[in-house]
C-alpha positions in Angstrom: 5.5 -22.6 -1.2 2.1 -21.0 -1.5 -1.6 -21.1 -0.7 -3.9 -23.2 -2.9 -6.7 -20.6 -3.4 -8.7 -22.5 -6.1 -9.1 -26.1 -7.1 -11.1 -27.7 -9.9 -11.9 -31.3 -10.7 -11.6 -31.5 -14.5 -11.9 -34.0 -17.3 -12.2 -37.8 -16.6 -11.9 -40.1 -19.5 -12.0 -43.2 -17.2 -8.2 -43.6 -17.6 -7.0 -40.4 -16.1 -8.2 -37.4 -14.2 -7.2 -33.7 -14.8 -7.1 -31.2 -12.0 -6.6 -27.5 -12.0 -5.5 -25.3 -9.2 -4.4 -21.8 -8.4 -1.4 -21.3 -6.0 -0.8 -17.8 -4.6 1.8 -16.4 -2.2 0.8 -16.1 1.5 0.3 -12.4 1.0 -2.9 -13.3 -1.0 -4.7 -13.9 2.3 -4.6 -10.2 3.1 -7.2 -9.5 0.4 -9.8 -11.5 2.3 -10.0 -9.4 5.4 -11.6 -5.9 5.7 -11.2 -3.9 8.8 -11.6 -0.7 10.8 -8.8 -0.1 13.2 -6.5 2.4 14.7 -2.7 2.4 14.9 -1.1 4.9 17.3 2.5 6.1 17.5 3.7 3.3 15.2 6.0 3.4 12.2 5.4 1.7 8.9 7.4 -1.4 9.8 5.4 -1.9 13.0 2.1 -1.4 11.2 2.9 -3.8 8.4 4.3 -6.4 10.9 0.9 -6.5 12.6 -1.0 -6.9 9.3 1.3 -9.6 8.0 1.4 -11.6 11.3 -2.4 -11.6 11.5 -2.6 -13.0 8.0 0.0 -15.8 8.6 2.8 -14.1 6.6 5.7 -15.0 8.8 8.6 -15.0 6.3 9.3 -11.4 5.4 12.1 -8.9 5.5 12.1 -5.1 5.7 15.0 -3.5 3.8 14.7 0.2 4.6 17.4 2.9 4.1 15.1 5.9 4.3 13.7 7.4 7.6 10.1 6.3 8.2 9.0 8.2 11.4 6.1 6.9 13.5 2.6 8.1 12.9 0.6 9.6 15.7 -2.7 8.3 14.4 -3.2 6.0 11.4 -6.5 4.5 10.6 -7.4 1.5 8.4 -10.8 2.6 7.4 -13.0 -0.1 5.7 -10.1 -1.3 3.6 -9.0 -4.8 3.0 -5.7 -5.6 4.7 -4.1 -5.8 1.3 -5.4 -2.5 0.1 -4.3 -0.8 3.4 -0.9 -2.4 3.1 -0.5 -1.2 -0.5 -1.7 2.3 0.3 0.7 2.6 3.3 3.6 1.2 1.3 2.9 3.7 -1.5 2.8 6.7 0.9 6.1 5.6 2.4 7.8 4.9 -1.0 8.0 1.2 -0.4 7.8 -1.6 -3.0 7.6 -5.3 -2.3 8.2 -8.6 -4.0 8.5 -12.3 -3.4 12.0 -13.7 -3.1 12.5 -17.3 -4.1 15.6 -19.3 -3.2 17.3 -20.9 -6.2 18.1 -24.2 -4.6 15.2 -24.8 -2.2 11.5 -24.1 -1.7 12.2 -21.2 0.6 10.3 -18.1 -0.1 9.8 -14.7 1.6 8.2 -11.4 1.2 10.7 -8.5 0.9 9.7 -4.8 1.5 12.2 -2.4 0.2 12.6 1.4 -0.3 15.7 1.5 -2.5 17.1 -0.3 -5.5 20.5 -0.4 -3.9 19.3 -3.2 -1.6 18.4 -5.5 -4.5 20.8 -8.4 -5.3 23.7 -7.7 -7.7 22.8 -7.9 -11.3 23.6 -11.0 -13.4 24.4 -10.9 -17.1 21.9 -12.2 -19.6 22.6 -12.1 -23.4 20.3 -11.1 -26.2 19.4 -14.1 -28.4 16.5 -13.8 -30.8 16.5 -17.6 -31.5 13.1 -18.5 -29.9 13.9 -22.2 -30.1 16.5 -21.9 -27.4 16.1 -24.5 -24.6 14.6 -23.5 -21.3 17.9 -24.1 -19.6 19.6 -21.5 -21.7 19.7 -18.1 -20.1 18.9 -15.5 -22.7 16.4 -12.8 -23.8 14.7 -13.3 -27.2 12.7 -10.1 -27.4 13.4 -6.7 -25.8 11.3 -3.5 -26.6 12.1 -0.2 -25.0 9.5 2.6 -24.7 9.2 6.0 -23.1 6.1 8.1 -22.3 5.1 11.5 -21.0 4.4 11.4 -17.3 3.8 14.1 -14.6 6.9 16.3 -14.3 6.7 17.6 -10.7 4.9 17.3 -7.4 3.8 20.1 -5.1 2.4 18.9 -1.7 1.1 21.1 1.1 -0.4 20.6 4.5 -1.3 22.5 7.7 -0.7 21.9 11.4 -2.5 23.8 14.2 0.7 23.7 16.3 2.5 25.8 13.7 -0.3 27.8 12.0 2.2 30.1 10.2 4.2 27.3 8.7 4.3 27.2 4.9 3.9 23.5 4.9 4.9 23.2 1.2 7.3 20.9 -0.5 8.2 20.7 -4.2 9.9 17.9 -6.1 11.0 17.9 -9.7 11.1 14.7 -11.7 14.3 13.4 -13.2 15.1 12.3 -16.7 12.7 14.7 -18.5 14.9 15.6 -21.5 12.2 15.0 -24.1 9.0 16.3 -22.4 7.6 19.6 -21.1 8.0 20.3 -17.4 4.5 21.9 -16.9 2.7 18.7 -15.8 2.5 19.4 -12.1 0.6 17.2 -9.5 -0.6 19.3 -6.6 -1.5 17.3 -3.6 -3.5 18.7 -0.6 -3.5 17.7 2.2 -0.1 16.1 2.0 -0.6 14.2 5.3 2.7 15.4 6.9 3.4 17.8 9.8 7.1 18.5 9.3 10.2 18.3 7.2 9.4 14.7 6.4 7.0 16.1 3.8 10.0 16.5 1.4 10.4 12.7 1.3 6.7 12.3 0.8 6.9 14.6 -2.3 10.0 12.7 -3.6 8.3 9.3 -3.2 5.2 10.6 -4.9 7.3 11.9 -7.8 9.0 8.5 -8.2 5.7 6.8 -8.2 4.1 9.0 -10.8 7.1 8.4 -13.1 7.6 4.7 -12.4 6.7 3.8 -16.0 8.2 6.8 -17.8 10.8 4.5 -19.3 10.0 0.8 -19.5 11.4 -2.1 -21.5 9.4 -5.2 -22.0 10.9 -8.5 -23.0 10.5 -12.2 -23.5 12.8 -14.9 -22.2 12.6 -18.6 -21.3 14.4 -18.1 -18.1 12.5 -18.0 -14.8 15.4 -16.2 -13.1 14.1 -12.8 -14.5 11.9 -12.0 -11.6 10.7 -8.8 -9.7 13.3 -7.8 -7.1 16.3 -8.7 -9.3 18.6 -6.8 -11.5 19.8 -8.0 -14.9 22.6 -6.7 -17.2 21.6 -7.1 -20.8 24.5 -7.9 -23.2 24.8 -8.4 -27.0 21.8 -6.3 -28.0 22.3 -4.6 -31.4 21.0 -1.3 -29.9 24.1 -0.5 -27.8 22.5 1.8 -25.3 20.2 -1.0 -24.2 23.1 -3.1 -23.0 23.0 -1.9 -19.4 21.6 -2.8 -16.0 17.9 -3.0 -15.5 15.6 -3.5 -12.5 12.9 -6.2 -13.0 9.5 -4.8 -12.0 7.1 -7.4 -13.4 7.1 -10.9 -14.6 4.5 -13.3 -16.0 5.5 -16.9 -16.7 3.6 -19.4 -18.8 4.8 -23.0 -19.1 3.5 -26.1 -20.9 4.4 -29.8 -20.7 1.8 -31.5 -22.9 3.8 -34.8 -23.1 3.2 -35.3 -19.3 -0.4 -36.3 -20.1 -0.6 -39.8 -21.7 -2.1 -39.7 -25.1 -1.2 -36.2 -25.8 1.7 -34.9 -27.9 3.4 -31.6 -28.2 6.6 -29.8 -28.9 8.1 -30.6 -25.5 8.5 -28.5 -22.4 8.2 -24.8 -23.0 8.4 -21.7 -20.7 7.8 -18.1 -21.7 8.6 -15.3 -19.3 7.1 -12.0 -20.3 8.8 -9.3 -18.1 9.1 -5.6 -17.6 12.2 -3.7 -16.5 13.2 -0.1 -15.8 16.7 1.4 -15.7 18.5 0.2 -12.6 19.8 3.6 -11.6 16.4 4.6 -10.3 14.1 3.1 -7.7 10.7 1.9 -8.8 8.0 3.0 -6.4 4.2 2.5 -6.5 2.0 5.3 -7.6 0.0 7.0 -4.8 -3.3 5.3 -4.0 -6.5 7.0 -3.0 -7.2 7.1 0.7 -10.7 6.2 1.8 -12.8 9.1 2.9 -15.2 9.2 5.8 -18.8 9.8 4.5 -19.8 12.1 7.3 -19.7 12.9 11.0 -19.7 10.0 13.5 -20.6 9.7 17.2 -18.0 8.7 19.8 -17.7 8.8 23.6 -15.1 10.8 25.5 -12.6 8.7 27.4 -10.0 9.1 30.1 -8.2 7.4 32.9 -10.3 5.4 35.4 -11.9 7.8 38.0 -11.2 10.9 35.9 -14.0 13.2 34.8 -12.1 15.7 32.8 -9.1 14.6 30.7 -7.5 17.0 28.3 -4.2 18.5 27.1 -2.9 22.0 27.0 -4.8 22.6 23.8 -8.1 21.5 25.2 -8.0 18.3 23.2 -9.7 15.1 24.4 -9.6 11.4 23.5 -12.6 9.4 22.4 -13.7 5.8 21.8 -15.2 5.3 18.3 -18.1 3.0 18.0 -16.4 0.9 15.3 -13.2 0.5 17.3 -12.8 -3.1 18.5 -9.2 -3.0 19.6 -8.5 0.0 21.9 -9.9 0.1 25.5 -12.1 3.0 26.7 -9.3 4.8 28.6 -6.7 7.5 28.1 -5.2 5.6 25.2 -8.3 5.0 23.1 -7.4 7.5 20.4 -5.1 10.4 19.6 -5.7 13.8 21.1 -8.6 15.4 19.2 -9.3 19.1 18.8 -12.7 20.4 19.9 -14.5 23.1 18.0 -15.8 25.9 20.2 -18.4 28.5 19.6 -15.8 31.3 19.6 -12.0 31.0 19.5 -9.6 34.0 19.6 -6.2 34.8 21.1 -6.9 34.6 24.8 -10.6 35.0 24.4 -13.6 33.1 23.3 -15.8 30.2 24.5 -14.3 27.1 26.2 -16.2 24.0 27.3 -14.2 20.8 27.6 -16.1 17.6 26.8 -16.1 15.4 29.8 -15.4 11.7 30.1 -18.5 9.7 29.2 -20.1 12.4 27.1 -21.2 11.6 23.5 -19.6 13.8 20.9 -20.0 14.3 17.2 -16.7 13.8 15.4 -16.1 15.0 11.9 -12.9 14.6 9.8 -10.9 17.3 8.1 -11.1 16.8 4.3 -12.8 13.5 5.1 -9.5 12.1 6.3 -10.0 9.3 8.9 -6.5 10.3 10.3 -7.7 13.8 11.2 -10.7 13.7 13.5 -12.1 16.9 15.0 -15.0 17.2 17.5 -17.7 19.5 16.2 -20.5 19.1 18.7 -22.0 17.2 21.6 -25.3 15.4 22.0 -27.5 13.9 24.8 -28.6 10.3 24.9 -30.7 8.0 27.1 -28.2 8.0 29.9 -26.9 11.5 29.5 -30.1 13.5 29.9 -30.7 17.2 29.5 -31.0 19.6 32.4 -34.6 20.2 33.3 -37.4 17.9 32.3 -38.4 18.0 28.7 -40.9 18.6 27.2 -42.2 20.4 30.3 -39.2 22.8 30.4 -39.1 23.5 26.7 -39.2 27.3 27.2 -36.0 27.3 29.2 -32.5 27.9 27.8 -30.0 26.5 30.3 -26.2 26.6 30.8 -25.5 24.3 33.7 -22.1 23.0 34.7 -21.2 20.2 37.1 -18.9 20.3 40.1 -15.7 18.4 39.4 -16.0 15.0 41.1 -19.0 16.3 43.0 -22.8 16.6 42.6 -23.1 20.4 42.7 -23.5 22.8 39.8 -23.3 26.4 38.5 -26.2 27.5 36.4 -27.5 30.3 34.2 -31.1 29.8 33.1 -33.4 31.9 30.9 -37.1 31.1 31.1 -39.2 32.4 28.2 -42.6 31.1 29.3 -45.2 33.8 28.6 -45.9 35.8 31.8 -43.2 33.8 33.7 -40.1 35.2 32.0 -37.1 34.9 34.3 -33.3 34.9 34.5 -32.0 32.5 37.1 -28.4 32.4 38.4 -27.1 29.7 40.7 -23.5 29.7 42.2 -22.6 26.4 43.9 -20.3 28.3 46.3 -19.0 31.8 45.6 -20.1 34.5 43.1 -17.9 37.4 42.1 -19.0 40.2 39.9 -16.5 42.7 38.5 -17.7 45.9 36.8 -15.0 48.3 35.5 -17.4 51.3 35.0 -21.2 51.7 35.5 -23.7 49.0 36.6 -27.3 49.8 36.1 -30.2 47.7 37.5 
């Protein structure tokens, strides 16, 4: 099974026609779509299920043994569906492969987070005789290599709900007997808000060291395929006779005698593959997350009929201009913090953006998953108090009665010869002076 992604009309000698085509797994479709979208309170399985379903990938299985908590706010920001899927899988320590049935055309995508869920290994002997028939299960070449890779990961993050929290997790790499242990990868922000950060650090470490020990081989068997384990036997280097996890495979086959008028040496198949020791889980290396170029405008949202919608931290929700999926209501985004002119313990400035107001949203460290409101702005329908440019000498602080038309106002007029301080209270006005008041 597969998708024909390319087809070519080739040579025509009046007796026969040659055609060429490229067949890819259904997952290939995900590379054709690019999107901006928000996922809220969904775990990795739910997010990937949406992406795969929309791309027509219906045959797939999640094999997860690790905890993968839901994410409050997760943004696909200008990435193809494939790039987003790969990035998310790498963050969660997940690898994937195509599983092909041996006695049918059935095929499915498998997403997995541990080598323990792979099928049991099958034995395959070492046989350097390259003339072995395709039907003979053996390995003719097998070359083991090791290389220096990062030795540890330190990841750190911050959450405003626990400002004193250290937010740091360390993970040492394994199997480092022949290299120095000073090659540290420091990652900030780690994109975690709790103890789950330790898993993130471990998955990163596994990813950075996924090719620290690799063996590459050649076989004429198509059964050596990613997602399977093999047990090599009969190799003269005794320590290589062990279980291996297949992580890559490239098959090249020829059947020249199938074309009339051509001769050849018969059907051939070469499988060039890569394996790692089967006692460790291969994970993808961390992928770069797209960064937001700069601030964006958005509109504050809330339930129908509500004018002020916030939580206990003064956070609000917004509708981004690029968001095509979420409605303009109380579920349009996560709760977003609002920068104020002054913020101290029990003191400072507080002005909650109201539903319908346009706000300027920036992103901490450029991370699309961490928006923060930095300002507000007027537009054609939300006009300024006063009548500009005629009132350009006035500095005004004017509120609006909640679900009403009244207002409170403090206005300073700096027009030459007309300087004035104006105070308006819509109902009551209370002044408290603890010592002297001079007028």
